[in-house]
Backbone bond lengths (Angstrom), bond angles and torsions (degrees), N, CA, C in turn:
res aa  C-N    CA-C-N  psi(-1)  N-CA   C-N-CA  omega(-1)  CA-C   N-CA-C  phi
1 X - - - 1.453 - - 1.524 110.37 -
2 X 1.306 115.75 91.05 1.453 120.72 -176.74 1.532 112.76 -68.31
3 X 1.305 118.02 -18.53 1.458 121.35 179.97 1.531 112.14 -65.14
4 X 1.297 116.60 -26.13 1.461 120.25 -178.25 1.536 112.41 -84.49
5 X 1.329 117.45 6.12 1.460 120.83 -179.05 1.523 111.58 -62.40
6 X 1.328 116.37 -46.48 1.466 119.54 -177.07 1.522 113.14 -67.59
7 X 1.341 120.65 -43.59 1.468 118.70 175.63 1.525 112.72 -63.17
8 X 1.336 117.21 -39.07 1.469 119.75 179.01 1.521 109.42 -65.56
9 X 1.303 117.91 -43.36 1.460 121.87 177.82 1.530 110.72 -62.16
10 X 1.346 116.17 -39.41 1.456 119.80 177.44 1.521 112.72 -63.18
11 X 1.350 116.53 -39.69 1.464 119.70 178.28 1.531 111.27 -68.14
12 X 1.315 116.88 -39.59 1.470 120.17 178.94 1.532 111.05 -65.64
13 X 1.325 115.89 -44.70 1.474 119.22 177.47 1.516 112.20 -63.82
14 X 1.328 116.01 -36.26 1.468 117.77 178.18 1.524 110.65 -69.28
15 X 1.337 117.22 -35.11 1.462 119.25 174.81 1.517 110.81 -62.00
16 X 1.336 117.45 -41.23 1.468 120.87 176.80 1.524 110.75 -64.96
17 X 1.325 116.47 -36.85 1.463 121.72 176.46 1.527 111.25 -61.63
18 X 1.321 116.01 -46.08 1.460 119.96 178.58 1.523 110.99 -63.94
19 X 1.314 116.98 -40.15 1.461 121.00 179.59 1.533 110.70 -65.50
20 X 1.329 117.65 -40.56 1.458 121.55 -179.86 1.511 111.94 -64.53
21 X 1.342 116.72 -41.14 1.454 120.67 -177.92 1.536 112.58 -84.81
22 X 1.324 118.37 -1.88 1.455 121.61 175.62 1.520 115.12 83.31
23 X 1.303 119.04 19.96 1.471 123.08 178.08 1.541 108.70 -89.59
24 X 1.312 115.98 68.73 1.458 119.84 -174.24 1.537 112.61 -71.15
25 X 1.312 117.94 -23.67 1.471 120.36 179.27 1.517 112.17 -71.95
26 X 1.331 117.99 -28.47 1.449 122.20 179.80 1.532 112.38 -90.36
27 X 1.299 117.50 -6.29 1.466 122.08 -176.46 1.531 113.83 -61.20
28 X 1.349 120.95 -31.47 1.464 119.31 177.50 1.530 114.83 -68.65
29 X 1.310 119.83 -15.02 1.467 121.26 -177.70 1.524 111.66 -62.09
30 X 1.348 119.89 -51.09 1.473 117.70 177.73 1.541 112.26 -64.71
31 X 1.311 117.39 -33.13 1.476 119.91 179.64 1.531 110.08 -66.65
32 X 1.324 117.27 -43.24 1.464 120.94 178.76 1.543 109.98 -64.67
33 X 1.330 117.11 -39.14 1.466 119.87 177.42 1.519 111.69 -61.82
34 X 1.328 116.42 -41.27 1.466 119.74 178.38 1.525 111.72 -64.37
35 X 1.309 117.21 -35.02 1.472 120.79 177.64 1.531 110.13 -71.76
36 X 1.323 116.79 -40.38 1.459 120.68 178.83 1.515 113.64 -63.92
37 X 1.319 116.83 -20.92 1.447 121.31 -178.79 1.527 112.62 -62.90
38 X 1.335 117.54 -20.55 1.450 121.92 179.32 1.524 112.66 -83.92
39 X 1.331 117.99 -7.16 1.461 121.56 179.34 1.529 109.04 -91.66
40 X 1.323 118.54 115.66 1.475 120.44 -177.17 1.532 112.06 -80.66
41 X 1.327 116.00 79.62 1.468 121.65 -177.61 1.530 106.82 -144.94
42 X 1.330 118.37 131.34 1.457 123.72 -173.84 1.521 114.28 -57.09
43 X 1.344 120.85 -38.78 1.457 118.77 177.66 1.530 114.29 -58.98
44 X 1.319 117.21 -20.83 1.467 119.95 174.63 1.528 108.88 -65.34
45 X 1.322 117.21 -39.82 1.466 120.71 176.58 1.526 111.02 -62.41
46 X 1.306 116.23 -43.85 1.461 120.03 179.98 1.528 110.55 -63.08
47 X 1.316 117.41 -41.82 1.465 121.53 177.51 1.519 110.54 -62.54
48 X 1.330 117.30 -42.11 1.464 120.60 178.07 1.510 111.10 -62.82
49 X 1.341 117.50 -42.78 1.462 119.96 -180.00 1.518 111.65 -60.69
50 X 1.306 116.38 -46.71 1.473 121.22 179.91 1.520 110.38 -62.38
51 X 1.330 116.77 -45.17 1.460 120.23 -177.22 1.531 111.17 -68.38
52 X 1.322 119.01 -37.14 1.458 120.18 178.76 1.520 111.62 -66.07
53 X 1.319 116.61 -37.78 1.468 119.84 176.63 1.530 109.83 -66.76
54 X 1.318 117.05 -41.60 1.470 119.98 177.40 1.517 111.40 -66.23
55 X 1.317 117.95 -38.00 1.465 121.29 176.00 1.525 110.45 -60.89
56 X 1.316 116.54 -42.88 1.460 120.71 179.27 1.521 112.28 -64.21
57 X 1.315 116.60 -40.14 1.458 120.31 177.11 1.519 110.59 -63.44
58 X 1.321 117.20 -39.23 1.479 120.86 177.36 1.526 110.94 -64.15
59 X 1.338 116.64 -39.44 1.465 119.65 175.67 1.530 110.14 -59.34
60 X 1.327 117.51 -43.97 1.457 120.88 -178.33 1.536 111.84 -67.90
61 X 1.320 116.68 -36.87 1.471 120.33 175.89 1.526 110.23 -64.35
62 X 1.310 116.71 -41.96 1.460 120.80 177.96 1.529 111.24 -64.70
63 X 1.318 116.93 -37.03 1.465 120.72 177.49 1.527 110.31 -63.60
64 X 1.317 116.36 -41.92 1.454 120.07 179.71 1.529 110.76 -65.51
65 X 1.333 116.54 -42.66 1.463 119.97 178.51 1.535 110.98 -63.85
66 X 1.325 117.25 -41.14 1.466 120.06 177.28 1.521 110.79 -63.75
67 X 1.311 117.13 -40.96 1.459 121.42 177.02 1.526 111.04 -58.45
68 X 1.325 116.33 -47.60 1.466 119.37 -179.20 1.520 112.01 -64.43
69 X 1.330 117.22 -41.49 1.478 120.89 179.70 1.526 110.71 -64.30
70 X 1.325 116.27 -43.92 1.468 119.84 -178.30 1.528 110.96 -67.20
71 X 1.317 118.03 -41.01 1.462 121.67 178.36 1.533 109.75 -62.49
72 X 1.331 117.19 -43.76 1.465 121.19 -178.71 1.527 111.28 -65.60
73 X 1.332 117.35 -33.18 1.462 121.40 -179.02 1.523 111.79 -87.74
74 X 1.327 118.31 -5.87 1.455 121.17 -179.40 1.519 113.75 73.20
75 X 1.318 116.28 27.10 1.466 121.56 -178.63 1.516 109.42 -103.44
76 X 1.361 116.97 160.92 1.471 118.67 175.26 1.522 111.27 -66.40
77 X 1.309 115.89 143.04 1.462 119.60 -173.30 1.530 113.31 -125.01
78 X 1.322 118.30 -12.84 1.459 121.06 -168.11 1.521 113.65 -63.63
79 X 1.316 118.67 -47.12 1.452 120.99 -174.18 1.534 112.22 -67.46
80 X 1.315 116.73 -50.86 1.470 119.95 -178.71 1.522 112.69 -63.09
81 X 1.311 115.36 -42.68 1.461 119.68 179.97 1.527 111.16 -66.52
82 X 1.321 117.12 -41.20 1.463 119.12 -179.45 1.527 111.38 -67.85
83 X 1.327 117.76 -34.34 1.472 120.10 176.13 1.523 110.98 -64.57
84 X 1.321 116.81 -44.52 1.461 120.01 179.43 1.533 112.20 -65.92
85 X 1.322 116.92 -39.29 1.460 120.34 177.90 1.527 110.20 -65.17
86 X 1.338 117.18 -42.47 1.469 120.70 178.25 1.529 110.99 -61.87
87 X 1.318 116.92 -42.40 1.469 120.24 178.09 1.522 110.32 -62.99
88 X 1.309 118.28 -41.02 1.460 121.25 179.18 1.508 112.68 -64.67
89 X 1.304 116.64 -45.19 1.462 119.99 -179.28 1.521 111.26 -66.96
90 X 1.319 117.27 -43.28 1.468 120.24 179.84 1.528 111.73 -67.78
91 X 1.323 117.16 -33.77 1.455 119.67 176.96 1.526 110.94 -66.94
92 X 1.334 116.61 -41.75 1.463 118.84 177.90 1.534 111.01 -68.25
93 X 1.304 118.30 -36.81 1.463 121.19 178.91 1.521 112.31 -69.89
94 X 1.334 118.18 -24.28 1.459 119.51 179.63 1.517 111.59 -71.11
95 X 1.316 118.62 -12.02 1.465 120.81 175.72 1.527 111.49 -70.34
96 X 1.324 116.92 -17.90 1.474 121.38 178.97 1.527 111.14 -64.72
97 X 1.319 116.93 -25.64 1.458 121.47 -179.07 1.523 111.97 -55.95
98 X 1.306 116.76 -34.12 1.464 120.31 -175.67 1.529 113.23 -76.12
99 X 1.330 118.08 -2.40 1.455 121.65 173.50 1.514 112.31 -91.90
100 X 1.336 117.05 -5.04 1.465 121.89 179.79 1.520 110.87 -67.23
101 X 1.341 116.70 145.93 1.476 120.39 -179.02 1.509 112.00 -67.19
102 X 1.331 117.78 -35.75 1.467 119.63 -179.88 1.533 110.92 -67.81
103 X 1.305 117.03 -37.82 1.470 119.86 177.44 1.519 109.64 -69.38
104 X 1.338 117.71 -40.60 1.467 120.38 178.14 1.545 111.16 -64.32
105 X 1.335 117.07 -34.51 1.464 119.03 175.45 1.514 111.90 -68.02
106 X 1.310 117.31 -31.21 1.460 121.51 178.62 1.517 110.93 -73.18
107 X 1.311 117.32 -29.93 1.463 122.94 -178.85 1.533 109.85 -117.10
108 X 1.328 118.34 83.42 1.469 120.26 -178.22 1.552 112.16 -74.91
109 X 1.318 116.48 169.15 1.464 121.23 178.23 1.513 112.75 -75.82
110 X 1.308 118.00 -24.29 1.473 121.51 179.26 1.529 108.15 -114.00
111 X 1.334 114.33 149.42 1.461 119.11 -178.79 1.498 110.29 -99.52
């Protein structure tokens, strides 16, 4: 299922983001989501959608914090902030994959 490439990549990148910022307690969340992806049940899709949107919001919050730190230190901020914003937007947009009919057929409401 190549359609799930972007959500999986978003979860892996978010795990790296958590590891970089030292949030080791939250690190199992992307790993558990990747494991749940093998369970063909529609609520797994709903959980993925919610988590991807939350991951994107966290990326945007981190971008804002980086922007403020860089401005306060008098350092350039454009590249780092734009990378974090792009990751946040693409992570939130990858939740659209779960509205596809082929993905919905793979994850039915009944087991």
